[in-house]
C-alpha positions, 0 to 999 in steps of 0.5 A: 519521521512520519512527516518524512512519511507523508511527504515521500508519499505525496511525492509519489502519487504526484509522480504517478499522476505526472509521469506515470505508474511504471516510469523510472522516476516513479520506480525510484521513488517507490523504492525509496518509500519502501525503504522508508516503510521498511525503516519504520516498520522495523524501528517500531513495534510489529503488531502495536496497534497506534503504529501508523504502518499498522493502522494504515496496512489494516485500514487497506486491508479493510478496504481491499476486502469490502471492494472484494466483496462489493464487486465480487472480484479482486481488483487488480493492481492497477485498479487498486493502486487507482483506489489506494491514491484516492483514498490515501491507502497503501499501494500494492506495492507496499501491501505486498511488501508488509504482508510478505505475499505477492498479489495473486497470495493476497488475493487468495488471503483476502477471498479466504476472509470473506 
């Protein structure tokens, strides 16, 4: 299952590079990715610290907080997705989905931590 996750993540990254972030193909792959994320997230213990999604989510939030502090600015969705792709972190859609927050509310949450 984790191999499927990694393969689909790689396919999504390749589609972003080749077709752009807002292309139909990228959106379809992103939807499949989010469904797989949801399946993995729901099928494993939600707060199990060994869960790959939990680990990637925590790592992504850590980096999001770190760069917000460093630049005194919360990144735009486009800026974050570029950074996340380079660092193999969760993209904005996955962060929004897992956290249950939109980008604006996620920004507020991060600023409250700083």
